[in-house]
Each structure stands twice: as C-alpha cells, then as structure tokens.
MIVO-516666 format. One record per residue (C-alpha): residue number from 1; residue in three letters; x, y, z. Coordinates in steps of 0.2 Angstrom, whole numbers. Example, Ala and Ser with C-alpha at 12.3 -4.5 7.8 and 13.67 -1.06 7.14 Angstrom:
<fifis>
+-----+-----+-------+-------+-------+
:   k :   r :    c1 :    c2 :    c3 :
+-----+-----+-------+-------+-------+
:   1 : ALA :    62 :   -22 :    39 :
:   2 : SER :    68 :    -5 :    36 :
+-----+-----+-------+-------+-------+
</fifis>
This chain:
<fifis>
+-----+-----+-------+-------+-------+
:   k :   r :    c1 :    c2 :    c3 :
+-----+-----+-------+-------+-------+
:   1 : MET :  1116 :   999 :   450 :
:   2 : ARG :  1099 :   993 :   446 :
:   3 : PHE :  1088 :   984 :   458 :
:   4 : LEU :  1071 :   991 :   450 :
:   5 : SER :  1065 :   975 :   443 :
:   6 : ASP :  1072 :   959 :   435 :
:   7 : ASN :  1063 :   965 :   420 :
:   8 : THR :  1078 :   977 :   417 :
:   9 : ALA :  1090 :   963 :   417 :
:  10 : SER :  1099 :   959 :   401 :
:  11 : VAL :  1095 :   943 :   389 :
:  12 : HIS :  1107 :   929 :   393 :
:  13 : PRO :  1120 :   925 :   380 :
:  14 : LYS :  1115 :   907 :   378 :
:  15 : VAL :  1097 :   914 :   374 :
:  16 : TRP :  1104 :   925 :   360 :
:  17 : GLU :  1114 :   911 :   354 :
:  18 : ALA :  1098 :   899 :   353 :
:  19 : MET :  1089 :   913 :   344 :
:  20 : ARG :  1103 :   915 :   331 :
:  21 : ALA :  1104 :   897 :   328 :
:  22 : ALA :  1085 :   897 :   325 :
:  23 : ASP :  1087 :   911 :   312 :
:  24 : GLY :  1084 :   900 :   296 :
:  25 : VAL :  1070 :   894 :   285 :
:  26 : ASP :  1057 :   884 :   295 :
:  27 : SER :  1038 :   881 :   296 :
:  28 : PRO :  1027 :   896 :   302 :
:  29 : TYR :  1018 :   899 :   318 :
:  30 : ASP :  1020 :   884 :   329 :
:  31 : THR :  1023 :   870 :   317 :
:  32 : ASP :  1042 :   873 :   317 :
:  33 : ALA :  1054 :   860 :   323 :
:  34 : LEU :  1058 :   869 :   339 :
:  35 : SER :  1040 :   872 :   344 :
:  36 : GLN :  1036 :   854 :   341 :
:  37 : GLN :  1050 :   850 :   354 :
:  38 : LEU :  1042 :   859 :   368 :
:  39 : ASP :  1030 :   846 :   374 :
:  40 : ALA :  1044 :   833 :   375 :
:  41 : ARG :  1056 :   844 :   383 :
:  42 : PHE :  1045 :   851 :   397 :
:  43 : SER :  1037 :   833 :   400 :
:  44 : GLU :  1055 :   827 :   404 :
:  45 : MET :  1058 :   842 :   416 :
:  46 : PHE :  1041 :   839 :   425 :
:  47 : GLY :  1041 :   820 :   425 :
:  48 : ARG :  1024 :   818 :   417 :
:  49 : ASP :  1015 :   823 :   401 :
:  50 : VAL :  1012 :   841 :   398 :
:  51 : SER :  1007 :   852 :   383 :
:  52 : VAL :  1017 :   869 :   382 :
:  53 : LEU :  1011 :   885 :   372 :
:  54 : TRP :  1023 :   900 :   371 :
:  55 : VAL :  1017 :   917 :   371 :
:  56 : ALA :  1026 :   933 :   373 :
:  57 : THR :  1021 :   940 :   389 :
:  58 : GLY :  1017 :   934 :   407 :
:  59 : THR :  1000 :   943 :   407 :
:  60 : ALA :   994 :   934 :   391 :
:  61 : ALA :  1001 :   917 :   399 :
:  62 : ASN :   991 :   920 :   415 :
:  63 : CYS :   975 :   925 :   406 :
:  64 : LEU :   975 :   913 :   392 :
:  65 : ALA :   978 :   899 :   405 :
:  66 : LEU :   963 :   905 :   415 :
:  67 : SER :   952 :   907 :   399 :
:  68 : ALA :   951 :   889 :   398 :
:  69 : MET :   946 :   887 :   416 :
:  70 : ALA :   934 :   901 :   419 :
:  71 : GLN :   918 :   905 :   410 :
:  72 : PRO :   912 :   923 :   407 :
:  73 : HIS :   899 :   921 :   421 :
:  74 : GLY :   911 :   913 :   434 :
:  75 : GLY :   926 :   919 :   445 :
:  76 : VAL :   943 :   916 :   449 :
:  77 : VAL :   948 :   916 :   467 :
:  78 : CYS :   967 :   925 :   469 :
:  79 : HIS :   975 :   935 :   482 :
:  80 : ARG :   971 :   953 :   484 :
:  81 : GLU :   989 :   958 :   479 :
:  82 : ALA :   989 :   945 :   465 :
:  83 : HIS :   998 :   951 :   449 :
:  84 : ILE :   981 :   947 :   439 :
:  85 : GLU :   972 :   959 :   451 :
:  86 : ALA :   985 :   973 :   454 :
:  87 : ASP :   996 :   974 :   439 :
:  88 : GLU :   988 :   968 :   423 :
:  89 : ALA :   976 :   982 :   420 :
:  90 : GLY :   960 :   973 :   419 :
:  91 : ALA :   967 :   960 :   407 :
:  92 : PRO :   959 :   945 :   415 :
:  93 : GLY :   942 :   953 :   413 :
:  94 : PHE :   946 :   956 :   394 :
:  95 : TYR :   953 :   938 :   391 :
:  96 : LEU :   940 :   929 :   401 :
:  97 : HIS :   926 :   940 :   394 :
:  98 : GLY :   920 :   947 :   410 :
:  99 : ALA :   924 :   933 :   423 :
: 100 : LYS :   926 :   940 :   440 :
: 101 : LEU :   942 :   941 :   451 :
: 102 : MET :   936 :   935 :   468 :
: 103 : LEU :   949 :   942 :   481 :
: 104 : ALA :   955 :   933 :   496 :
: 105 : GLU :   968 :   937 :   510 :
: 106 : GLY :   984 :   928 :   516 :
: 107 : GLU :  1000 :   933 :   524 :
: 108 : GLY :  1014 :   935 :   512 :
: 109 : ALA :  1002 :   937 :   497 :
: 110 : LYS :   999 :   917 :   499 :
: 111 : LEU :   983 :   909 :   498 :
: 112 : THR :   977 :   895 :   510 :
: 113 : PRO :   963 :   884 :   510 :
: 114 : GLU :   955 :   894 :   524 :
: 115 : THR :   956 :   911 :   516 :
: 116 : ILE :   949 :   903 :   499 :
: 117 : ARG :   935 :   896 :   508 :
: 118 : ALA :   931 :   913 :   517 :
: 119 : VAL :   927 :   919 :   499 :
: 120 : ILE :   919 :   905 :   491 :
: 121 : ASP :   908 :   897 :   506 :
: 122 : PRO :   896 :   912 :   508 :
: 123 : ILE :   891 :   910 :   489 :
: 124 : ARG :   875 :   903 :   486 :
: 125 : PRO :   874 :   890 :   472 :
: 126 : ASP :   862 :   899 :   462 :
: 127 : VAL :   861 :   910 :   446 :
: 128 : HIS :   861 :   926 :   456 :
: 129 : GLN :   879 :   925 :   462 :
: 130 : VAL :   895 :   924 :   453 :
: 131 : GLN :   901 :   905 :   455 :
: 132 : PRO :   919 :   901 :   458 :
: 133 : HIS :   926 :   892 :   443 :
: 134 : ALA :   946 :   892 :   446 :
: 135 : ILE :   960 :   897 :   459 :
: 136 : SER :   976 :   906 :   454 :
: 137 : ILE :   991 :   906 :   465 :
: 138 : THR :  1008 :   913 :   463 :
: 139 : GLN :  1025 :   905 :   465 :
: 140 : ALA :  1034 :   915 :   471 :
: 141 : SER :  1021 :   926 :   478 :
: 142 : GLU :  1020 :   945 :   475 :
: 143 : TYR :  1030 :   947 :   492 :
: 144 : GLY :  1042 :   934 :   487 :
: 145 : ARG :  1036 :   920 :   497 :
: 146 : ALA :  1038 :   903 :   491 :
: 147 : TYR :  1024 :   890 :   493 :
: 148 : ARG :  1029 :   873 :   500 :
: 149 : ALA :  1024 :   857 :   493 :
: 150 : ASP :  1011 :   854 :   507 :
: 151 : GLU :  1004 :   871 :   504 :
: 152 : ILE :  1000 :   869 :   487 :
: 153 : ALA :   993 :   851 :   490 :
: 154 : ALA :   981 :   858 :   502 :
: 155 : ILE :   974 :   870 :   490 :
: 156 : ALA :   975 :   857 :   475 :
: 157 : SER :   964 :   846 :   487 :
: 158 : LEU :   951 :   860 :   489 :
: 159 : ALA :   951 :   864 :   471 :
: 160 : ARG :   947 :   846 :   467 :
: 161 : GLU :   934 :   844 :   480 :
: 162 : ARG :   925 :   860 :   474 :
: 163 : GLY :   927 :   856 :   455 :
: 164 : LEU :   939 :   871 :   453 :
: 165 : GLY :   953 :   874 :   441 :
: 166 : LEU :   970 :   877 :   448 :
: 167 : HIS :   982 :   889 :   440 :
: 168 : MET :  1000 :   895 :   445 :
: 169 : ASP :  1007 :   912 :   440 :
: 170 : GLY :  1025 :   907 :   440 :
: 171 : ALA :  1033 :   923 :   434 :
: 172 : ARG :  1047 :   920 :   447 :
: 173 : PHE :  1044 :   900 :   447 :
: 174 : ALA :  1062 :   898 :   445 :
: 175 : ASN :  1067 :   908 :   460 :
: 176 : ALA :  1054 :   899 :   471 :
: 177 : THR :  1061 :   882 :   464 :
: 178 : ALA :  1079 :   887 :   467 :
: 179 : PHE :  1075 :   893 :   485 :
: 180 : LEU :  1065 :   877 :   490 :
: 181 : GLY :  1079 :   866 :   482 :
: 182 : CYS :  1066 :   854 :   474 :
: 183 : SER :  1060 :   849 :   457 :
: 184 : ALA :  1051 :   858 :   445 :
: 185 : ALA :  1037 :   845 :   448 :
: 186 : GLU :  1037 :   848 :   468 :
: 187 : ALA :  1037 :   867 :   466 :
: 188 : ALA :  1022 :   866 :   454 :
: 189 : GLY :  1012 :   853 :   463 :
: 190 : ASP :   995 :   847 :   457 :
: 191 : VAL :   990 :   862 :   446 :
: 192 : ASP :   981 :   861 :   430 :
: 193 : ALA :   992 :   875 :   421 :
: 194 : LEU :  1007 :   884 :   425 :
: 195 : SER :  1013 :   901 :   419 :
: 196 : PHE :  1032 :   897 :   417 :
: 197 : GLY :  1041 :   914 :   418 :
: 198 : CYS :  1057 :   916 :   408 :
: 199 : VAL :  1058 :   935 :   403 :
: 200 : LYS :  1063 :   939 :   421 :
: 201 : ASN :  1075 :   926 :   422 :
: 202 : GLY :  1086 :   928 :   407 :
: 203 : ALA :  1074 :   927 :   391 :
: 204 : MET :  1070 :   941 :   379 :
: 205 : ASN :  1051 :   939 :   375 :
: 206 : ALA :  1045 :   921 :   378 :
: 207 : GLU :  1035 :   913 :   392 :
: 208 : ALA :  1028 :   896 :   392 :
: 209 : ILE :  1011 :   891 :   398 :
: 210 : VAL :  1013 :   873 :   404 :
: 211 : PHE :   996 :   863 :   403 :
: 212 : PHE :   996 :   847 :   415 :
: 213 : ASP :   978 :   844 :   407 :
: 214 : PRO :   979 :   842 :   388 :
: 215 : ALA :   961 :   847 :   385 :
: 216 : LEU :   965 :   865 :   392 :
: 217 : ALA :   980 :   867 :   379 :
: 218 : ASP :   968 :   862 :   364 :
: 219 : THR :   955 :   876 :   369 :
: 220 : VAL :   969 :   889 :   372 :
: 221 : ARG :   977 :   885 :   355 :
: 222 : TYR :   962 :   894 :   347 :
: 223 : ARG :   961 :   907 :   361 :
: 224 : ARG :   980 :   911 :   358 :
: 225 : LYS :   977 :   915 :   340 :
: 226 : ARG :   962 :   925 :   343 :
: 227 : ALA :   971 :   936 :   356 :
: 228 : GLY :   984 :   939 :   343 :
: 229 : HIS :   998 :   929 :   352 :
: 230 : LEU :  1002 :   916 :   338 :
: 231 : GLN :  1017 :   923 :   332 :
: 232 : SER :  1022 :   919 :   314 :
: 233 : LYS :  1040 :   916 :   318 :
: 234 : GLY :  1036 :   906 :   333 :
: 235 : ARG :  1053 :   896 :   332 :
: 236 : PHE :  1061 :   911 :   340 :
: 237 : LEU :  1051 :   910 :   356 :
: 238 : ALA :  1053 :   891 :   357 :
: 239 : ALA :  1072 :   893 :   355 :
: 240 : GLN :  1072 :   904 :   370 :
: 241 : LEU :  1062 :   892 :   380 :
: 242 : ILE :  1072 :   877 :   375 :
: 243 : ALA :  1088 :   887 :   379 :
: 244 : MET :  1081 :   892 :   397 :
: 245 : ILE :  1078 :   873 :   402 :
: 246 : SER :  1093 :   866 :   394 :
: 247 : ASP :  1106 :   861 :   406 :
: 248 : ASP :  1096 :   869 :   420 :
: 249 : LEU :  1100 :   887 :   414 :
: 250 : TRP :  1084 :   892 :   422 :
: 251 : LEU :  1089 :   887 :   439 :
: 252 : GLU :  1106 :   893 :   437 :
: 253 : ASN :  1100 :   911 :   433 :
: 254 : ALA :  1087 :   910 :   448 :
: 255 : ARG :  1101 :   905 :   460 :
: 256 : ALA :  1112 :   920 :   454 :
: 257 : ALA :  1098 :   932 :   457 :
: 258 : ASN :  1093 :   924 :   474 :
: 259 : ALA :  1111 :   925 :   480 :
: 260 : ALA :  1112 :   943 :   476 :
: 261 : ALA :  1095 :   946 :   486 :
: 262 : GLN :  1101 :   936 :   501 :
: 263 : ALA :  1117 :   947 :   500 :
: 264 : ILE :  1107 :   963 :   503 :
: 265 : ALA :  1094 :   954 :   515 :
: 266 : GLU :  1108 :   948 :   527 :
: 267 : GLN :  1110 :   966 :   531 :
: 268 : GLY :  1092 :   971 :   532 :
: 269 : GLY :  1088 :   966 :   550 :
: 270 : ASP :  1072 :   973 :   557 :
: 271 : ARG :  1069 :   983 :   540 :
: 272 : LEU :  1064 :   967 :   532 :
: 273 : MET :  1045 :   967 :   530 :
: 274 : HIS :  1045 :   949 :   523 :
: 275 : PRO :  1057 :   934 :   524 :
: 276 : VAL :  1067 :   934 :   508 :
: 277 : GLU :  1062 :   917 :   499 :
: 278 : ALA :  1066 :   922 :   481 :
: 279 : ASN :  1074 :   938 :   473 :
: 280 : GLU :  1062 :   951 :   479 :
: 281 : MET :  1065 :   962 :   496 :
: 282 : PHE :  1053 :   973 :   504 :
: 283 : ILE :  1063 :   985 :   516 :
: 284 : ARG :  1057 :   998 :   527 :
: 285 : LEU :  1066 :  1014 :   522 :
: 286 : THR :  1060 :  1032 :   526 :
: 287 : PRO :  1059 :  1045 :   510 :
: 288 : ARG :  1075 :  1052 :   517 :
: 289 : GLU :  1084 :  1036 :   517 :
: 290 : ARG :  1078 :  1031 :   500 :
: 291 : GLU :  1086 :  1047 :   493 :
: 292 : THR :  1102 :  1044 :   501 :
: 293 : LEU :  1103 :  1026 :   492 :
: 294 : ARG :  1097 :  1035 :   476 :
: 295 : GLY :  1111 :  1048 :   478 :
: 296 : GLN :  1124 :  1034 :   480 :
: 297 : GLY :  1118 :  1027 :   463 :
: 298 : TYR :  1106 :  1013 :   467 :
: 299 : GLU :  1089 :  1012 :   458 :
: 300 : PHE :  1073 :  1003 :   466 :
: 301 : TYR :  1054 :  1006 :   467 :
: 302 : ASP :  1046 :  1015 :   482 :
: 303 : TRP :  1033 :  1004 :   491 :
: 304 : GLY :  1021 :  1015 :   500 :
: 305 : ALA :  1027 :  1030 :   511 :
: 306 : ASP :  1040 :  1022 :   521 :
: 307 : ALA :  1046 :  1006 :   512 :
: 308 : ALA :  1056 :  1000 :   496 :
: 309 : ARG :  1055 :   986 :   484 :
: 310 : LEU :  1072 :   979 :   478 :
: 311 : VAL :  1073 :   965 :   465 :
: 312 : ALA :  1090 :   956 :   461 :
: 313 : SER :  1092 :   949 :   444 :
: 314 : TRP :  1101 :   934 :   436 :
: 315 : ASP :  1115 :   947 :   430 :
: 316 : SER :  1116 :   957 :   446 :
: 317 : ASP :  1133 :   959 :   453 :
: 318 : LEU :  1135 :   952 :   469 :
: 319 : ALA :  1148 :   964 :   475 :
: 320 : GLU :  1136 :   978 :   472 :
: 321 : ALA :  1123 :   969 :   481 :
: 322 : ARG :  1134 :   966 :   496 :
: 323 : ALA :  1138 :   985 :   495 :
: 324 : LEU :  1121 :   990 :   495 :
: 325 : GLY :  1117 :   978 :   510 :
: 326 : ARG :  1131 :   987 :   520 :
: 327 : ARG :  1124 :  1004 :   514 :
: 328 : ILE :  1106 :   999 :   521 :
: 329 : ALA :  1114 :   993 :   537 :
: 330 : ASP :  1124 :  1010 :   539 :
: 331 : LEU :  1109 :  1021 :   537 :
+-----+-----+-------+-------+-------+
</fifis>
C-alpha cells in the first residue's frame, strides 16, 4: 500500500498501447510523424500556438526551459523549497552554466509578487551583482498547493514589468488543473514555458516542455541535443505524450489521484500541515505513529522529525486510501 510517491505508480495501459502502436519504422530523433504532431495537439489543448519538445525527465524539462531564459551570469528566482533548488542535485547550475538560483519565501511553497520583490529589489543594477533573468514557479507547489489564475497573473505582470522570463514547473500540473476545475490554459496562465509533467501521472519516461514563446523552443532544440536528451527513437516519447492528452487522460488520471488524496485528508483533521489541493498530503505524525502505520503495511516518506509526506497516484486504490485515513484518525 504505497503512498511514497506518484513515481512508484504503474504505466497506464493506454500509454503502453500507444507505445506498441509506435513500434514500427519511422524517421529518427524528432522527425517522426508522432513528434511532428505535438505542436498542433498541444496548441489545441492550450488554445494558442505553442511549440513542444519531449525529454525523458522533469529535471531536464525544467533546466532546459530555464537555460533559454537565464544567461550564465544571471539568476532565476524560485521558492526556497522549489524542486530545482532542493531536489535536482545542482542540475540548474549545470544546465545554465552557473546561473544562480535566487531563493524567495512564500506560504505553501508558493511565490508572490511581494516575496519576489523582496529578493530582486535590493539588487543593484550593476555588473557586481547577479541580475535576475527569470522566475520559476511550481504548479502544484512542492507542498501541494495550487496557484490560482489571479496569482499567476500577478507574478506574470511583475515578470513583464522587470523583463524576466517566467517558467512553470508542472510536475503535477495535471493535479492542480483537476483541483482547480479549469482549463489547461487557465492553470498555466501567462508563462513563457511549462514543464508539463506526465511521468508522475501515468507515462513511462516522457515529459513535455511547452513553449509559449517559439523563439525559446528554437534555442532549446540545440541545447536538448547538446545535453544528450535528443533520443534517437523519439516517437516512443511522443506516443506517450499524445496518449496522455488524448481524451483528457491526463485529467482523468489526476482526478483519480486527487480523489485518493482527499479520502485520506478527510480524516486528517488538525494533523494536516497544508490544505490538500492536489495529490500530496503533509501530515503530523510522531515517529511511533509512523511506525504503527508502517507495521500495518503503509509506505510513505518521513518529513522531518514529526511529520510524513503521503502521495496518491492515478492508480491508488480508493478503498485503501479511505482505510489509511481511518487508521490515521484512530491513532
């Protein structure tokens, strides 16, 4: 009964079917028929022209997108708990050739214009200090919080005012969109690039970088190759992405994961550290309580000395989630 991470989930059968269907002779790299469909398919979903590149990991998606926005002598403003800061082993510095991550605060791991200004306003506009080049936000945030449309709009307005690029880490973009009950376009807002997560949501090894500025995509095509992410049989990645967005499978899977998370959270009461707005829960549990639950067969991550992180997946069993909620309530 795993609630460790949505990375532990199985691959959705429709994704396997799409990959099997792609298992024929076609052009290499991203010149195959499926890869050539991505721009049009995602443009339809977002209601505007976009350029889409596939990569194998979310880390590569985040860092390649940011590499087109920030020069090596610049910086990227992100939350102190952002994945690019806390969980990517310095990959942004590697892909951005030394560009600095400029850490900001914000409740629920969400940035606001005020917390961004607190970082960038004191910076002198001279060559002696690192200048901000971009902002990166996470939808849903590292604490499972969803940015509303007006929140993204306010950050985007600041980015335009200051001439900064705006990137969205959407590892759990589907879960945020499902929670908000809005369109993909509304959940993304006016960003320049979106790392559209699929692996946590039923894919095997394909993520999409969605560029709302085509010029950024043109730059990243070269950087993707240089970084070793231009796979020779790219049709298998494209097949996964198309399967995920066809018939709204990405939203169907996210709704299932969110429902399982809510089933647990309903029993959380005062133990909940953050509102549950996606498929992650952060729950206060003592070491002894954690061991009690593990003894009953549940798997999850410790989160500091007296808390745990539980993550539901698209294939989480709803009955198991409800049972876990009851067992937490009974502690």
